[in-house]
All heavy atoms as TSV, in Angstrom:
chain	resi	resn	atom	element	x	y	z
A	1	MET	N	N	72.988	43.796	-95.177
A	1	MET	CA	C	72.884	44.679	-94.031
A	1	MET	C	C	73.683	43.995	-92.924
A	1	MET	O	O	73.697	42.801	-92.737
A	1	MET	CB	C	71.433	44.842	-93.596
A	1	MET	CG	C	71.263	45.658	-92.378
A	1	MET	SD	S	69.528	46.001	-92.073
A	1	MET	CE	C	69.605	47.773	-92.318
A	2	ARG	N	N	74.369	44.924	-92.158
A	2	ARG	CA	C	75.261	44.425	-91.142
A	2	ARG	C	C	74.628	44.698	-89.762
A	2	ARG	O	O	74.152	45.865	-89.496
A	2	ARG	CB	C	76.575	45.161	-91.221
A	2	ARG	CG	C	77.629	44.592	-90.194
A	2	ARG	CD	C	78.938	45.204	-90.491
A	2	ARG	NE	N	79.875	44.731	-89.473
A	2	ARG	CZ	C	80.930	45.332	-89.158
A	2	ARG	NH1	N	81.360	46.401	-89.791
A	2	ARG	NH2	N	81.691	44.742	-88.176
A	3	CYS	N	N	74.610	43.635	-88.911
A	3	CYS	CA	C	74.134	43.853	-87.564
A	3	CYS	C	C	75.127	44.515	-86.693
A	3	CYS	O	O	76.328	44.204	-86.732
A	3	CYS	CB	C	73.730	42.460	-86.970
A	3	CYS	SG	S	72.454	41.597	-87.844
A	4	ILE	N	N	74.707	45.512	-85.937
A	4	ILE	CA	C	75.628	46.348	-85.169
A	4	ILE	C	C	75.778	45.912	-83.647
A	4	ILE	O	O	76.792	45.650	-83.232
A	4	ILE	CB	C	75.164	47.868	-85.153
A	4	ILE	CG1	C	75.053	48.329	-86.607
A	4	ILE	CG2	C	76.119	48.707	-84.392
A	4	ILE	CD1	C	76.327	48.331	-87.425
A	5	ARG	N	N	74.624	45.823	-82.966
A	5	ARG	CA	C	74.647	45.515	-81.551
A	5	ARG	C	C	74.769	44.027	-81.329
A	5	ARG	O	O	74.318	43.210	-82.172
A	5	ARG	CB	C	73.494	46.073	-80.847
A	5	ARG	CG	C	73.480	47.586	-80.810
A	5	ARG	CD	C	72.479	48.086	-79.878
A	5	ARG	NE	N	72.503	49.534	-79.847
A	5	ARG	CZ	C	72.027	50.215	-78.883
A	5	ARG	NH1	N	71.393	49.671	-77.930
A	5	ARG	NH2	N	72.075	51.571	-78.928
A	6	LYS	N	N	75.174	43.607	-80.165
A	6	LYS	CA	C	75.252	42.198	-79.842
A	6	LYS	C	C	73.912	41.566	-79.798
A	6	LYS	O	O	73.720	40.399	-80.107
A	6	LYS	CB	C	75.960	41.938	-78.517
A	6	LYS	CG	C	77.456	42.274	-78.649
A	6	LYS	CD	C	78.098	41.869	-77.300
A	6	LYS	CE	C	79.580	42.212	-77.414
A	6	LYS	NZ	N	80.316	41.823	-76.181
A	7	MET	N	N	72.828	42.280	-79.413
A	7	MET	CA	C	71.514	41.692	-79.289
A	7	MET	C	C	70.812	41.633	-80.702
A	7	MET	O	O	69.863	40.952	-80.796
A	7	MET	CB	C	70.631	42.456	-78.312
A	7	MET	CG	C	70.340	43.857	-78.726
A	7	MET	SD	S	69.341	44.605	-77.398
A	7	MET	CE	C	69.913	46.277	-77.482
A	8	ASP	N	N	71.379	42.296	-81.638
A	8	ASP	CA	C	70.806	42.209	-83.001
A	8	ASP	C	C	71.170	40.878	-83.603
A	8	ASP	O	O	72.266	40.415	-83.393
A	8	ASP	CB	C	71.314	43.353	-83.911
A	8	ASP	CG	C	70.765	44.732	-83.516
A	8	ASP	OD1	O	69.899	44.776	-82.622
A	8	ASP	OD2	O	71.286	45.694	-84.062
A	9	HIS	N	N	70.267	40.270	-84.350
A	9	HIS	CA	C	70.659	39.103	-85.061
A	9	HIS	C	C	69.914	39.086	-86.408
A	9	HIS	O	O	68.904	39.700	-86.579
A	9	HIS	CB	C	70.263	37.867	-84.259
A	9	HIS	CG	C	68.835	37.585	-84.100
A	9	HIS	ND1	N	68.037	38.183	-83.239
A	9	HIS	CD2	C	68.046	36.690	-84.805
A	9	HIS	CE1	C	66.810	37.730	-83.295
A	9	HIS	NE2	N	66.735	36.889	-84.239
A	10	HIS	N	N	70.486	38.423	-87.360
A	10	HIS	CA	C	69.841	38.349	-88.667
A	10	HIS	C	C	68.911	37.144	-88.646
A	10	HIS	O	O	69.137	36.157	-88.310
A	10	HIS	CB	C	70.923	38.087	-89.745
A	10	HIS	CG	C	70.398	38.200	-91.107
A	10	HIS	ND1	N	70.134	39.312	-91.762
A	10	HIS	CD2	C	70.050	37.210	-91.977
A	10	HIS	CE1	C	69.597	39.078	-92.976
A	10	HIS	NE2	N	69.622	37.788	-93.115
A	11	CYS	N	N	67.618	37.532	-89.085
A	11	CYS	CA	C	66.538	36.560	-89.149
A	11	CYS	C	C	66.272	36.256	-90.640
A	11	CYS	O	O	65.907	37.093	-91.414
A	11	CYS	CB	C	65.292	37.089	-88.510
A	11	CYS	SG	S	63.931	36.017	-88.568
A	12	PRO	N	N	66.463	34.990	-91.037
A	12	PRO	CA	C	66.179	34.641	-92.402
A	12	PRO	C	C	64.731	34.713	-92.802
A	12	PRO	O	O	64.337	34.833	-93.951
A	12	PRO	CB	C	66.731	33.222	-92.564
A	12	PRO	CG	C	66.760	32.680	-91.188
A	12	PRO	CD	C	66.939	33.832	-90.242
A	13	TRP	N	N	63.785	34.578	-91.815
A	13	TRP	CA	C	62.365	34.721	-92.105
A	13	TRP	C	C	61.948	36.085	-92.617
A	13	TRP	O	O	61.169	36.186	-93.568
A	13	TRP	CB	C	61.549	34.433	-90.872
A	13	TRP	CG	C	61.625	33.007	-90.415
A	13	TRP	CD1	C	62.195	31.935	-91.034
A	13	TRP	CD2	C	61.076	32.510	-89.148
A	13	TRP	NE1	N	62.138	30.815	-90.249
A	13	TRP	CE2	C	61.434	31.138	-89.113
A	13	TRP	CE3	C	60.472	33.098	-88.104
A	13	TRP	CZ2	C	61.098	30.322	-88.050
A	13	TRP	CZ3	C	60.122	32.260	-87.028
A	13	TRP	CH2	C	60.469	30.983	-87.045
A	14	VAL	N	N	62.522	37.056	-92.042
A	14	VAL	CA	C	62.188	38.458	-92.484
A	14	VAL	C	C	63.313	39.086	-93.334
A	14	VAL	O	O	63.132	40.219	-93.778
A	14	VAL	CB	C	61.842	39.404	-91.223
A	14	VAL	CG1	C	60.650	39.007	-90.484
A	14	VAL	CG2	C	63.060	39.463	-90.296
A	15	ASN	N	N	64.349	38.358	-93.515
A	15	ASN	CA	C	65.494	38.790	-94.310
A	15	ASN	C	C	66.017	40.108	-93.909
A	15	ASN	O	O	66.250	41.028	-94.703
A	15	ASN	CB	C	65.120	38.765	-95.796
A	15	ASN	CG	C	66.379	38.839	-96.696
A	15	ASN	OD1	O	67.400	38.446	-96.270
A	15	ASN	ND2	N	66.189	39.301	-97.940
A	16	ASN	N	N	66.162	40.279	-92.610
A	16	ASN	CA	C	66.640	41.583	-92.096
A	16	ASN	C	C	67.193	41.300	-90.666
A	16	ASN	O	O	66.968	40.270	-90.086
A	16	ASN	CB	C	65.507	42.598	-92.032
A	16	ASN	CG	C	66.104	43.964	-92.039
A	16	ASN	OD1	O	67.218	44.223	-91.884
A	16	ASN	ND2	N	65.168	44.985	-92.172
A	17	CYS	N	N	67.824	42.268	-90.105
A	17	CYS	CA	C	68.234	42.147	-88.739
A	17	CYS	C	C	67.127	42.571	-87.808
A	17	CYS	O	O	66.327	43.446	-88.042
A	17	CYS	CB	C	69.489	43.137	-88.414
A	17	CYS	SG	S	71.008	42.588	-89.223
A	18	VAL	N	N	67.001	41.797	-86.684
A	18	VAL	CA	C	65.991	42.111	-85.701
A	18	VAL	C	C	66.707	42.732	-84.495
A	18	VAL	O	O	67.640	42.150	-83.984
A	18	VAL	CB	C	65.306	40.757	-85.211
A	18	VAL	CG1	C	64.290	41.089	-84.089
A	18	VAL	CG2	C	64.559	40.174	-86.368
A	19	GLY	N	N	66.283	43.917	-84.138
A	19	GLY	CA	C	66.897	44.677	-83.046
A	19	GLY	C	C	65.899	45.458	-82.265
A	19	GLY	O	O	64.741	45.182	-82.240
A	20	GLU	N	N	66.442	46.548	-81.668
A	20	GLU	CA	C	65.595	47.404	-80.894
A	20	GLU	C	C	64.467	48.059	-81.600
A	20	GLU	O	O	63.306	48.115	-81.138
A	20	GLU	CB	C	66.447	48.553	-80.261
A	20	GLU	CG	C	67.480	48.118	-79.330
A	20	GLU	CD	C	68.277	49.265	-78.864
A	20	GLU	OE1	O	67.787	50.503	-78.964
A	20	GLU	OE2	O	69.429	49.149	-78.332
A	21	ASN	N	N	64.706	48.518	-82.835
A	21	ASN	CA	C	63.716	49.331	-83.527
A	21	ASN	C	C	62.677	48.490	-84.170
A	21	ASN	O	O	61.530	49.007	-84.420
A	21	ASN	CB	C	64.414	50.182	-84.544
A	21	ASN	CG	C	65.325	51.182	-83.957
A	21	ASN	OD1	O	65.161	51.564	-82.829
A	21	ASN	ND2	N	66.410	51.546	-84.642
A	22	ASN	N	N	62.897	47.311	-84.535
A	22	ASN	CA	C	61.892	46.505	-85.247
A	22	ASN	C	C	61.555	45.190	-84.530
A	22	ASN	O	O	60.996	44.318	-85.120
A	22	ASN	CB	C	62.371	46.237	-86.682
A	22	ASN	CG	C	63.593	45.376	-86.740
A	22	ASN	OD1	O	64.208	45.141	-85.745
A	22	ASN	ND2	N	63.921	44.988	-87.947
A	23	ARG	N	N	61.829	45.113	-83.237
A	23	ARG	CA	C	61.515	43.880	-82.453
A	23	ARG	C	C	59.965	43.657	-82.410
A	23	ARG	O	O	59.505	42.566	-82.421
A	23	ARG	CB	C	62.080	44.001	-81.074
A	23	ARG	CG	C	61.895	42.685	-80.282
A	23	ARG	CD	C	62.516	42.803	-78.866
A	23	ARG	NE	N	63.846	43.246	-78.926
A	23	ARG	CZ	C	64.400	44.164	-78.087
A	23	ARG	NH1	N	63.669	44.621	-77.138
A	23	ARG	NH2	N	65.650	44.530	-78.203
A	24	LYS	N	N	59.198	44.815	-82.275
A	24	LYS	CA	C	57.735	44.698	-82.247
A	24	LYS	C	C	57.171	44.028	-83.465
A	24	LYS	O	O	56.364	43.131	-83.344
A	24	LYS	CB	C	57.116	46.110	-82.144
A	24	LYS	CG	C	55.690	46.142	-82.222
A	24	LYS	CD	C	55.151	47.616	-82.312
A	24	LYS	CE	C	53.723	47.597	-82.640
A	24	LYS	NZ	N	53.227	48.960	-82.828
A	25	TYR	N	N	57.698	44.291	-84.624
A	25	TYR	CA	C	57.236	43.696	-85.839
A	25	TYR	C	C	57.633	42.245	-85.911
A	25	TYR	O	O	56.841	41.417	-86.459
A	25	TYR	CB	C	57.658	44.480	-87.049
A	25	TYR	CG	C	57.369	45.989	-87.009
A	25	TYR	CD1	C	58.271	46.907	-86.782
A	25	TYR	CD2	C	55.996	46.354	-87.099
A	25	TYR	CE1	C	57.929	48.225	-86.689
A	25	TYR	CE2	C	55.670	47.645	-87.016
A	25	TYR	CZ	C	56.596	48.597	-86.837
A	25	TYR	OH	O	56.227	49.880	-86.736
A	26	PHE	N	N	58.747	41.884	-85.466
A	26	PHE	CA	C	59.180	40.498	-85.431
A	26	PHE	C	C	58.335	39.644	-84.546
A	26	PHE	O	O	57.889	38.506	-84.852
A	26	PHE	CB	C	60.649	40.350	-85.048
A	26	PHE	CG	C	61.131	38.970	-84.975
A	26	PHE	CD1	C	61.335	38.206	-86.113
A	26	PHE	CD2	C	61.315	38.381	-83.785
A	26	PHE	CE1	C	61.774	36.944	-86.067
A	26	PHE	CE2	C	61.834	37.118	-83.675
A	26	PHE	CZ	C	62.003	36.320	-84.838
A	27	VAL	N	N	58.038	40.204	-83.299
A	27	VAL	CA	C	57.162	39.491	-82.326
A	27	VAL	C	C	55.735	39.305	-82.947
A	27	VAL	O	O	55.181	38.276	-82.798
A	27	VAL	CB	C	57.187	40.189	-81.003
A	27	VAL	CG1	C	56.152	39.640	-80.045
A	27	VAL	CG2	C	58.610	40.149	-80.380
A	28	LEU	N	N	55.229	40.345	-83.516
A	28	LEU	CA	C	53.906	40.279	-84.145
A	28	LEU	C	C	53.922	39.170	-85.251
A	28	LEU	O	O	52.928	38.403	-85.383
A	28	LEU	CB	C	53.475	41.588	-84.713
A	28	LEU	CG	C	52.973	42.604	-83.679
A	28	LEU	CD1	C	52.739	43.994	-84.336
A	28	LEU	CD2	C	51.781	42.144	-82.935
A	29	PHE	N	N	54.965	39.226	-86.070
A	29	PHE	CA	C	55.051	38.268	-87.134
A	29	PHE	C	C	55.034	36.770	-86.586
A	29	PHE	O	O	54.261	35.989	-87.027
A	29	PHE	CB	C	56.385	38.513	-87.902
A	29	PHE	CG	C	56.689	37.444	-88.902
A	29	PHE	CD1	C	55.921	37.355	-90.110
A	29	PHE	CD2	C	57.744	36.586	-88.687
A	29	PHE	CE1	C	56.309	36.372	-91.096
A	29	PHE	CE2	C	58.086	35.548	-89.593
A	29	PHE	CZ	C	57.323	35.535	-90.765
A	30	THR	N	N	55.802	36.552	-85.548
A	30	THR	CA	C	55.860	35.210	-84.936
A	30	THR	C	C	54.544	34.862	-84.337
A	30	THR	O	O	54.126	33.672	-84.346
A	30	THR	CB	C	57.017	35.051	-84.052
A	30	THR	OG1	O	57.005	36.044	-83.076
A	30	THR	CG2	C	58.314	35.099	-84.785
A	31	MET	N	N	53.868	35.828	-83.664
A	31	MET	CA	C	52.637	35.617	-83.061
A	31	MET	C	C	51.537	35.249	-84.067
A	31	MET	O	O	50.769	34.287	-83.895
A	31	MET	CB	C	52.132	36.787	-82.175
A	31	MET	CG	C	50.858	36.547	-81.423
A	31	MET	SD	S	50.237	37.988	-80.624
A	31	MET	CE	C	49.714	38.947	-82.005
A	32	TYR	N	N	51.542	35.967	-85.195
A	32	TYR	CA	C	50.550	35.640	-86.223
A	32	TYR	C	C	50.789	34.296	-86.872
A	32	TYR	O	O	49.835	33.545	-87.140
A	32	TYR	CB	C	50.596	36.775	-87.356
A	32	TYR	CG	C	50.126	38.079	-86.894
A	32	TYR	CD1	C	50.603	39.304	-87.411
A	32	TYR	CD2	C	49.122	38.204	-85.932
A	32	TYR	CE1	C	50.147	40.481	-86.995
A	32	TYR	CE2	C	48.589	39.466	-85.538
A	32	TYR	CZ	C	49.181	40.557	-86.068
A	32	TYR	OH	O	48.663	41.834	-85.680
A	33	ILE	N	N	52.070	33.932	-87.104
A	33	ILE	CA	C	52.343	32.638	-87.573
A	33	ILE	C	C	51.874	31.533	-86.596
A	33	ILE	O	O	51.354	30.513	-86.976
A	33	ILE	CB	C	53.885	32.496	-87.885
A	33	ILE	CG1	C	54.282	33.368	-88.981
A	33	ILE	CG2	C	54.206	31.032	-88.184
A	33	ILE	CD1	C	53.627	33.077	-90.320
A	34	ALA	N	N	52.089	31.759	-85.318
A	34	ALA	CA	C	51.656	30.763	-84.319
A	34	ALA	C	C	50.113	30.680	-84.258
A	34	ALA	O	O	49.581	29.542	-84.238
A	34	ALA	CB	C	52.191	31.181	-82.907
A	35	LEU	N	N	49.417	31.770	-84.376
A	35	LEU	CA	C	47.968	31.745	-84.359
A	35	LEU	C	C	47.429	31.053	-85.633
A	35	LEU	O	O	46.447	30.259	-85.535
A	35	LEU	CB	C	47.396	33.142	-84.341
A	35	LEU	CG	C	47.500	33.849	-82.918
A	35	LEU	CD1	C	47.029	35.254	-82.972
A	35	LEU	CD2	C	46.745	33.041	-81.881
A	36	ILE	N	N	47.999	31.304	-86.777
A	36	ILE	CA	C	47.548	30.692	-88.010
A	36	ILE	C	C	47.832	29.184	-87.929
A	36	ILE	O	O	47.000	28.336	-88.399
A	36	ILE	CB	C	48.280	31.307	-89.231
A	36	ILE	CG1	C	47.743	32.679	-89.463
A	36	ILE	CG2	C	48.070	30.423	-90.506
A	36	ILE	CD1	C	48.482	33.498	-90.521
A	37	SER	N	N	49.007	28.735	-87.343
A	37	SER	CA	C	49.279	27.398	-87.193
A	37	SER	C	C	48.320	26.672	-86.324
A	37	SER	O	O	47.921	25.578	-86.505
A	37	SER	CB	C	50.712	27.195	-86.721
A	37	SER	OG	O	51.609	27.684	-87.622
A	38	LEU	N	N	47.974	27.308	-85.153
A	38	LEU	CA	C	47.002	26.772	-84.273
A	38	LEU	C	C	45.636	26.641	-84.849
A	38	LEU	O	O	44.987	25.561	-84.713
A	38	LEU	CB	C	46.919	27.663	-82.959
A	38	LEU	CG	C	45.967	27.161	-81.975
A	38	LEU	CD1	C	46.426	25.882	-81.306
A	38	LEU	CD2	C	45.868	28.249	-80.841
A	39	HIS	N	N	45.211	27.675	-85.604
A	39	HIS	CA	C	43.923	27.600	-86.342
A	39	HIS	C	C	43.905	26.466	-87.329
A	39	HIS	O	O	42.893	25.708	-87.387
A	39	HIS	CB	C	43.666	28.972	-87.056
A	39	HIS	CG	C	42.408	28.937	-87.748
A	39	HIS	ND1	N	42.330	28.740	-89.051
A	39	HIS	CD2	C	41.161	29.214	-87.336
A	39	HIS	CE1	C	41.030	28.818	-89.458
A	39	HIS	NE2	N	40.262	29.061	-88.425
A	40	SER	N	N	45.007	26.262	-87.997
A	40	SER	CA	C	45.068	25.184	-89.017
A	40	SER	C	C	45.016	23.824	-88.326
A	40	SER	O	O	44.332	22.899	-88.793
A	40	SER	CB	C	46.342	25.272	-89.823
A	40	SER	OG	O	46.373	26.465	-90.585
A	41	LEU	N	N	45.705	23.663	-87.221
A	41	LEU	CA	C	45.691	22.436	-86.500
A	41	LEU	C	C	44.256	22.146	-85.952
A	41	LEU	O	O	43.812	21.041	-86.054
A	41	LEU	CB	C	46.671	22.504	-85.255
A	41	LEU	CG	C	46.733	21.246	-84.444
A	41	LEU	CD1	C	47.328	20.137	-85.201
A	41	LEU	CD2	C	47.621	21.516	-83.186
A	42	VAL	N	N	43.590	23.096	-85.462
A	42	VAL	CA	C	42.204	22.878	-84.950
A	42	VAL	C	C	41.268	22.470	-86.083
A	42	VAL	O	O	40.494	21.541	-85.954
A	42	VAL	CB	C	41.676	24.178	-84.194
A	42	VAL	CG1	C	40.176	24.080	-84.016
A	42	VAL	CG2	C	42.509	24.392	-82.907
A	43	MET	N	N	41.397	23.160	-87.215
A	43	MET	CA	C	40.602	22.819	-88.351
A	43	MET	C	C	40.916	21.329	-88.927
A	43	MET	O	O	39.905	20.704	-89.241
A	43	MET	CB	C	40.788	23.809	-89.548
A	43	MET	CG	C	40.366	25.168	-89.148
A	43	MET	SD	S	38.626	25.365	-88.615
A	43	MET	CE	C	37.859	25.049	-90.227
A	44	VAL	N	N	42.121	20.977	-88.853
A	44	VAL	CA	C	42.470	19.625	-89.319
A	44	VAL	C	C	41.872	18.598	-88.343
A	44	VAL	O	O	41.318	17.586	-88.704
A	44	VAL	CB	C	43.962	19.498	-89.481
A	44	VAL	CG1	C	44.388	18.001	-89.585
A	44	VAL	CG2	C	44.462	20.217	-90.725
A	45	VAL	N	N	41.979	18.891	-87.002
A	45	VAL	CA	C	41.460	17.946	-86.026
A	45	VAL	C	C	39.917	17.796	-86.204
A	45	VAL	O	O	39.389	16.744	-86.158
A	45	VAL	CB	C	41.849	18.372	-84.604
A	45	VAL	CG1	C	41.060	17.587	-83.552
A	45	VAL	CG2	C	43.314	18.168	-84.386
A	46	PHE	N	N	39.206	18.937	-86.375
A	46	PHE	CA	C	37.758	18.875	-86.538
A	46	PHE	C	C	37.404	18.125	-87.805
A	46	PHE	O	O	36.503	17.363	-87.822
A	46	PHE	CB	C	37.193	20.250	-86.516
A	46	PHE	CG	C	36.919	20.892	-85.197
A	46	PHE	CD1	C	37.362	22.097	-84.875
A	46	PHE	CD2	C	36.243	20.100	-84.202
A	46	PHE	CE1	C	37.163	22.644	-83.609
A	46	PHE	CE2	C	36.059	20.622	-82.933
A	46	PHE	CZ	C	36.512	21.895	-82.644
A	47	HIS	N	N	38.198	18.353	-88.845
A	47	HIS	CA	C	37.862	17.642	-90.132
A	47	HIS	C	C	38.085	16.151	-89.978
A	47	HIS	O	O	37.324	15.294	-90.413
A	47	HIS	CB	C	38.685	18.210	-91.237
A	47	HIS	CG	C	38.392	17.536	-92.558
A	47	HIS	ND1	N	37.237	17.794	-93.274
A	47	HIS	CD2	C	39.109	16.713	-93.288
A	47	HIS	CE1	C	37.300	17.072	-94.364
A	47	HIS	NE2	N	38.403	16.454	-94.411
A	48	PHE	N	N	39.179	15.790	-89.240
A	48	PHE	CA	C	39.486	14.437	-89.029
A	48	PHE	C	C	38.395	13.771	-88.273
A	48	PHE	O	O	38.022	12.579	-88.540
A	48	PHE	CB	C	40.839	14.328	-88.281
A	48	PHE	CG	C	41.355	13.031	-88.036
A	48	PHE	CD1	C	41.924	12.253	-89.070
A	48	PHE	CD2	C	41.350	12.461	-86.757
A	48	PHE	CE1	C	42.409	10.938	-88.857
A	48	PHE	CE2	C	41.789	11.228	-86.527
A	48	PHE	CZ	C	42.318	10.441	-87.573
A	49	LEU	N	N	37.978	14.398	-87.150
A	49	LEU	CA	C	36.921	13.838	-86.314
A	49	LEU	C	C	35.599	13.734	-87.100
A	49	LEU	O	O	34.841	12.813	-86.950
A	49	LEU	CB	C	36.724	14.666	-85.050
A	49	LEU	CG	C	37.835	14.608	-84.069
A	49	LEU	CD1	C	37.596	15.585	-82.913
A	49	LEU	CD2	C	38.112	13.239	-83.568
A	50	TYR	N	N	35.258	14.753	-87.871
A	50	TYR	CA	C	34.030	14.748	-88.697
A	50	TYR	C	C	34.054	13.574	-89.629
A	50	TYR	O	O	33.032	12.885	-89.858
A	50	TYR	CB	C	33.869	16.007	-89.393
A	50	TYR	CG	C	32.704	16.079	-90.260
A	50	TYR	CD1	C	31.379	16.237	-89.732
A	50	TYR	CD2	C	32.806	16.044	-91.697
A	50	TYR	CE1	C	30.240	16.322	-90.547
A	50	TYR	CE2	C	31.672	16.099	-92.477
A	50	TYR	CZ	C	30.437	16.238	-91.911
A	50	TYR	OH	O	29.297	16.268	-92.699
A	51	CYS	N	N	35.171	13.304	-90.325
A	51	CYS	CA	C	35.240	12.196	-91.275
A	51	CYS	C	C	35.023	10.831	-90.564
A	51	CYS	O	O	34.371	9.934	-91.097
A	51	CYS	CB	C	36.547	12.223	-91.991
A	51	CYS	SG	S	36.702	13.549	-93.213
A	52	PHE	N	N	35.684	10.712	-89.449
A	52	PHE	CA	C	35.502	9.418	-88.725
A	52	PHE	C	C	34.113	9.270	-88.116
A	52	PHE	O	O	33.614	8.164	-87.980
A	52	PHE	CB	C	36.585	9.238	-87.667
A	52	PHE	CG	C	37.831	8.677	-88.174
A	52	PHE	CD1	C	38.954	9.442	-88.214
A	52	PHE	CD2	C	37.834	7.428	-88.703
A	52	PHE	CE1	C	40.122	8.922	-88.699
A	52	PHE	CE2	C	39.078	6.876	-89.153
A	52	PHE	CZ	C	40.240	7.611	-89.212
A	53	GLU	N	N	33.537	10.366	-87.748
A	53	GLU	CA	C	32.188	10.330	-87.166
A	53	GLU	C	C	31.197	9.832	-88.221
A	53	GLU	O	O	30.345	9.012	-87.959
A	53	GLU	CB	C	31.761	11.690	-86.679
A	53	GLU	CG	C	30.315	11.740	-86.070
A	53	GLU	CD	C	29.921	13.111	-85.616
A	53	GLU	OE1	O	30.807	13.904	-85.229
A	53	GLU	OE2	O	28.784	13.425	-85.685
A	54	ASP	N	N	31.341	10.227	-89.498
A	54	ASP	CA	C	30.489	9.777	-90.551
A	54	ASP	C	C	30.688	8.278	-90.802
A	54	ASP	O	O	29.717	7.535	-90.993
A	54	ASP	CB	C	30.737	10.479	-91.878
A	54	ASP	CG	C	30.262	11.932	-91.866
A	54	ASP	OD1	O	29.440	12.190	-90.948
A	54	ASP	OD2	O	30.609	12.712	-92.803
A	55	ASP	N	N	31.896	7.783	-90.694
A	55	ASP	CA	C	32.186	6.354	-90.963
A	55	ASP	C	C	31.578	5.478	-89.749
A	55	ASP	O	O	31.134	4.341	-90.031
A	55	ASP	CB	C	33.636	6.134	-91.022
A	55	ASP	CG	C	34.257	6.639	-92.335
A	55	ASP	OD1	O	33.426	6.964	-93.299
A	55	ASP	OD2	O	35.451	6.837	-92.387
A	56	TRP	N	N	31.670	5.977	-88.556
A	56	TRP	CA	C	31.212	5.214	-87.407
A	56	TRP	C	C	29.676	5.203	-87.261
A	56	TRP	O	O	29.137	4.268	-86.818
A	56	TRP	CB	C	31.859	5.729	-86.146
A	56	TRP	CG	C	33.321	5.373	-86.050
A	56	TRP	CD1	C	33.999	4.384	-86.655
A	56	TRP	CD2	C	34.242	6.160	-85.228
A	56	TRP	NE1	N	35.297	4.421	-86.287
A	56	TRP	CE2	C	35.533	5.516	-85.476
A	56	TRP	CE3	C	34.215	7.263	-84.449
A	56	TRP	CZ2	C	36.684	5.941	-84.851
A	56	TRP	CZ3	C	35.390	7.712	-83.863
A	56	TRP	CH2	C	36.572	6.999	-84.013
A	57	THR	N	N	29.040	6.285	-87.685
A	57	THR	CA	C	27.613	6.374	-87.441
A	57	THR	C	C	26.772	5.885	-88.556
A	57	THR	O	O	25.626	5.471	-88.387
A	57	THR	CB	C	27.223	7.863	-87.170
A	57	THR	OG1	O	27.609	8.668	-88.266
A	57	THR	CG2	C	27.837	8.298	-85.816
A	58	SER	N	N	27.339	5.825	-89.796
A	58	SER	CA	C	26.566	5.343	-90.850
A	58	SER	C	C	26.713	3.823	-90.966
A	58	SER	O	O	27.841	3.297	-90.902
A	58	SER	CB	C	27.057	6.033	-92.193
A	58	SER	OG	O	28.468	5.644	-92.451
A	59	LYS	N	N	25.537	3.205	-91.046
A	59	LYS	CA	C	25.590	1.757	-91.130
A	59	LYS	C	C	25.069	1.298	-92.498
A	59	LYS	O	O	23.919	1.679	-92.909
A	59	LYS	CB	C	24.621	1.162	-90.016
A	59	LYS	CG	C	25.173	1.413	-88.644
A	59	LYS	CD	C	24.256	0.847	-87.614
A	59	LYS	CE	C	24.800	1.142	-86.228
A	59	LYS	NZ	N	24.022	0.609	-85.219
A	60	SER	N	N	25.863	0.616	-93.224
A	60	SER	CA	C	25.374	0.195	-94.524
A	60	SER	C	C	25.367	-1.402	-94.515
A	60	SER	O	O	26.334	-1.976	-94.185
A	60	SER	CB	C	26.378	0.684	-95.627
A	60	SER	OG	O	27.641	0.258	-95.373
A	61	PHE	N	N	24.225	-1.875	-94.789
A	61	PHE	CA	C	24.068	-3.339	-94.780
A	61	PHE	C	C	23.988	-3.862	-96.199
A	61	PHE	O	O	23.526	-3.388	-97.076
A	61	PHE	CB	C	22.811	-3.758	-94.025
A	61	PHE	CG	C	22.927	-3.456	-92.552
A	61	PHE	CD1	C	22.380	-2.286	-91.996
A	61	PHE	CD2	C	23.654	-4.285	-91.684
A	61	PHE	CE1	C	22.460	-2.053	-90.683
A	61	PHE	CE2	C	23.718	-4.074	-90.419
A	61	PHE	CZ	C	23.136	-2.923	-89.857
């Protein structure tokens, strides 16, 4: 597919040109990716803290 306008650009993530007509879908796509990444980061941090909390609070003699 060939990009026509100067503001159109080819995006390898969606394998298509992003322009006037499909900008909404591209923005939603990037927003969902950002939200999923943020959710994953929060889950990893909570899991990391939970694992260290068990090690610090449990006393084995």
